[in-house]
C-alpha positions, 0 to 999 in steps of 0.5 A, a space after each residue: 500500500 503506497 504511503 500518503 507522501 508517495 501519493 502526493 509526490 506522484 501528484 507533483 508535491 515537493 519536499 517543501 510542500 510536504 514539510 508544510 503539510 507535516 502537521 496534517 500528515 502526522 495525524 494518523 487518522 487523517 493519513 489512514 482515511 486518505 490512504 484507504 480511499 486512494 487504495 479503493 479508487 486505485 483498486 476500482 480503476 484497476 478492475 475497470 481497466 481489466 473489464 475494458 481489456 476483456 470487452 475489447 478482446 470479446 468484441 474485437 475492439 471498438 471498431 467491431 462494436 461500432 460496425 456490428 452494434 452502433 451503426 445498425 442501431 443508428 440505421 434502424 433509427 433513421 429508417 424509423 424516422 423516415 417512416 414516421 415522417 412519411 406517415 405524418 405527411 400522409 396523415 396531414 394530407 388526409 386530414 386536410 382533405 377531410 377538412 376541405 370536404 367538410 368532414 372535419 372541423 378546421 384545425 385551430 393553430 396553437 400558439 407556440 410556448 417560448 421556454 424561459 431563457 437558459 432552459 434546455 430546448 424542449 423536444 418538438 416533433 414538428 421540427 423533425 416532421 414527425 406526427 404526434 398522438 395529437 395528430 393521430 387523435 385529430 385524424 381519428 376524430 375527423 374520420 369518426 365525424 365524417 362517417 357519422 355525417 355521411 350516415 345521417 346525410 344518407 338517411 335524411 335523403 331517404 326520409 325526405 325523398 320517400 325512401 329513395 336511396 342516395 346510392 341512386 344519385 349519379 354524377 359525371 366528373 369533368 374528366 368523364 367518370 360516372 359516379 354514384 351515391 356518396 362518392 358522386 356527391 362528394 366529388 361534385 361538392 369538391 368540384 364546386 369548392 363547397 366548404 361543407 358537404 352537408 350544406 352543399 347537399 341540403 341546398 342541392 336537394 332542397 332539404 328545407 322545403 321537403 322537410 316543411 312539406 312533411 311537417 305540414 302533412 303530418 300536421 294535417 294527418 294529425 288533425 284529420 285523425 282527431 276529426 275522425 275520432 270525434 266523428 266515431 265518438 259522435 256516431 257511437 253516441 247516436 247509435 246508443 238510445 241512452 246517449 244520443 240526442 233527442 230529435 223531433 218525432 219523424 211521425 207527426 200524424 200519429 195522434 198526440 197524447 191528450 193534453 191537460 185542460 188546465 195547463 195545456 201540457 201533454 197528459 201522461 197516462 198515470 195522470 188519467 184516473 183508472 176508470 177513465 183509462 178503462 173506458 178509453 181502452 173499451 172504446 178503442 176495442 169497439 172501434 177496432 171491431 167495428 172497422 174489422 166487421 165493416 171491412 
């Protein structure tokens, strides 16, 4: 184990310097602490050198390690970066088409955040033309909105046109291609530079007028149903003798009921005395028999 004086001399200390440090070097605790730490560091350095030599032997030097490990890794990173750049360009192009066709809401530009002075520059994928999860989520939301809007548009077209399907609609492009359905409508909207596909279809097929006509018909049908229901209830009341309204007699030539001489009102049978009712019955019987015999 080297002494502390030898260690200091190896670092450039002279005998005069050591004489100046004599009071400290005479302290055994101080000497023992420094010598022990130095020996530990020297042992660790020796071990590291041995490991390095072993590594160089096993991997045939740094050149082989660089050739077989470092370079392939960097090339893989470069390929991954190129794939991400191409993917970002494709995603941005599809998002732009969706926005132009009205399938997605326009992207609102964000205000860049300036880091405080002296702070390390944050990783910005935009500088490297790499898509982020926000870009992917925006595209996914745009595609979801486009699918929902296309479905609603097709259903509304069928509802307002008596069940006729949008697939029957055709359009011929300027280059002579014949298209039909939602594809034809979208290409026509793009050719017309319409900012929104749904608004283009609403005006082209006059959705508002057809919707108002359907609403008016539904209102008229509802009122007719109410009238028919009331009519059925009224007829039912007239059929039932207990609920129908009393009407004037349809046989006015029948003999009317006898009237009371006191007040002139019709005289009910129970208001006539029994002997008088009996005599009246006998008179009617005799009149009937005489008419029958005369015939």
